[in-house]
N, C-alpha and C positions, 0 to 999 in steps of 0.2 A: 504494499500500500504506499509506504513512504517513497519508494522509488518511482511509482507511477505519479504520485502527487508532485514530486520534484520535476518530473518530465513535463507535466501539465503546466506548472508555473514557468518553467524555462520556455516552453512553447509560447505561452501568453506574452512573456516579455519580448520575445522575438517576432511576435505577430504571425506565428505559423499555426495553421489549422492541422491538427493531428486526427486521423481517422483510424478506426479500429475494425478488426476482421470478424465481428460477431455476425456469422452468416445467417442466423435465424431472423435477424432484423429485416432481411429481404426475401426470406423463403416463401414459397407459394402457399403452403398450408397455413402458416400463421397469418399471412396477408389476407387470405380469403376469409378466414375465421373472423378477423378484426373487421373486415368490410361488412360481413354479415351482421355482426353484433352492432355495428354502428347504425344499421338500418332498422334494427328491432329493439324496441324499448324493453327493459327488463332482462336483457341478455347477460349471462354469466359465462365468461370464457375460462376454460381449463386448458392449459398447455401441458401436453404429455410427452415426456422425453424418455425413450427407452434405449438401452444398450443390450448387447447379446453375450455378456460374460456368463460363464457357467455358474450355477447356483451352488457352489461348493466353497468350503472354507479356504482351500488352496487357491482357487481362482480369485476369489474376492480378497484374500489376504494379499496376493500379488498386486491386485488392483489398488487396494488401500495404500500399500507402500509406494507404488509408482506414482500415485496421485495424492501424495501426502498432504497437499494443501486442503483436501477434503472436498466432498461432493459439491457443496454450494459454491466453491471457488473453482470447480473443475467442470464436471458434467453439466450441472444445472446453472452455471454462470451465464449461459446463453439465454435461458428463461428469465433470469434476474435482469439481464440487460434489456429484455423485452418489456419487463415490468417498469423499469426506469424510463425507457424510451417512450412507451405508449400508454401506460396506465397510471401515471402520476406518482409512482412509488419512489419515495426517498426515505431515508431513516427518519427525518423529522415529520414526514407526512404519513407514517404508518400509525393507524389508530389501533389495529389489532393484527396479530399474526398467530394463527392457530394450526398446529400440526394435526393431521388425521391419524390418531393413535391406532386405529384398526388396520390401516394400510402400511404405515411407516415402520421402519426397522433400523435400529442403530446397534452395531456390533463392535466388539473388540476382537480382532483377529491377528494372528501372526503372519508377518510377511516373510519373504524369502531370506531376509537377513537374520531372522530370529526375533526381531523386535516386534512389539505389539502396536497395532494402530486401531483407533476408535473412529468410526465414521458411519454415515448412513449407507446402507446398501439400497434402500429405497425410502423415499420421503414424499409425502403429499401434504400440502398446506394451502391455506386460504389467507389472503391479505385484504384487509379493508383499510381504505385510506381516509384521512380526515376530510378530503375533498369529495367523498361520496362514491369512490370507485371500489369495486370488489373483483378479485381475480384469483384463480387457483393455479397451482403448479403441481405436477406429479412427475417424479423421476425415479426410474428403476434400473439399476445396473444390470439386472437379469430379466428385463421385460420383453426382450425380443428384438426383431429387426425394424419394426414399424413405430414411428412417432407420429403424433397427430395433435390437432387442436379441435376442441369441440365447444359448442355453444349450447347452453341450456336456458330455458325460460320456465319459471315456476317448477324447477326440478326435472323437467323433461328435456331430453336431448332433441334439438331441432336442427343441428348442423354438425357435420364432421368432415374434415379433410385430412388426408394422411400423407405421410412422406415415407417411401415413394408412392406416388399415385400411379394410376394405369399408364399415363403418358411417360412416366419416368422409368418404368420397369425394364424396358428394352435397354436403356443406357446402363442400368444397374447390372444386367446380365452381361453386357459387353465388358464392363470394368472388372467384374468378378473373374472373367476368363483371362483378362490381361494382367490382373494383380491378385493371384490366388493367395488366400491366407490372411488378407487384410480384414479388419473389422468391417462389418456390413455397413455401418453408419457413414463410413468414408464414401462409399459408392452412392448412397442415398443423397448425401449433401453436396456431391460434386457440382451440380448445376448452380447451387446457391453460392458456392465460393467463386465460381466463374462470374456470377452477377456482381458479387462484391468487388472483384478485381476490375471488372469492366467499368463500374461506376467510379471507383477510386482513380483509375487511369484517366477516365474522361474528365474528372475534376482536376487532376494534375496537368493534363495536356491542354484542356480547353476552358477550364474554370467552370464546367457545368456542375450545378448543384447536385451533390451525391445523395439523392433521395433515399431515406431510410438508413443510411449508414451511421453507425454509432460514432460519436466523437470521444476524445480522451476524457472529456468532462463526464460523459455518460459512463465511461469505464470506471472512473474514480468512484462515482456514486454507486455503481453496481458492486464494487468491492466492499464499500462501506455497508451496503445492505447485507451482503454475504456474511461479513464479520459480525453484524448485529444479529442476524437470524440463527447462525450456527449454534452458539451456546444456548440461545432461547429454546430452540427445538430439542436439543439434547436434554435440557432440563425438563421440558414437557414430556419427553418419552422415557425419562428415567423412572 
């Protein structure tokens, strides 16, 4: 956090705009869910992020150690960036943050080094802001290959869009053949990272406004939110 804040301050002094690579800020399934929710009063958005690690102590222990910063600063950081970018979430604007105890799980596991690590293997939570917005996030290390965003009204699901969708599956199959053994989410997110790179390149080359791309200011607040929520949820689940 200190390093990123120092970079933000240095960039501000130099008058330089710094853009970040949060790919889900531009991805299709989130964009379409947000657009649907904006058109329908009473909508509640849930952002669901899944990875395909094996649900074993050995697999998760290796994951916990390799991503020692913790799930909210690692896997779910993209969802937190969405909350900061589009749902008015800041540390100061959080009215309440509640973990779903039935879904969520926090474990202490041994990594390959023999050291123990405590982290969420899955977490679901709802944030309400002081400005009246409400949004949920669900992240599961062992949830499978498909991530999605859904919209509910009065507790009933009325919209869902997944990643990959039908249009993307051909590209996923092509990349799986080209890069065997890589985690499936790399293939699913490939088009989104291309979009991020194209918009950043267009900004650098032509000054075109990089629609949806997160700035370093958003990144700093996202890290603040992650650091605020992590001990809060661990306490709620203890």
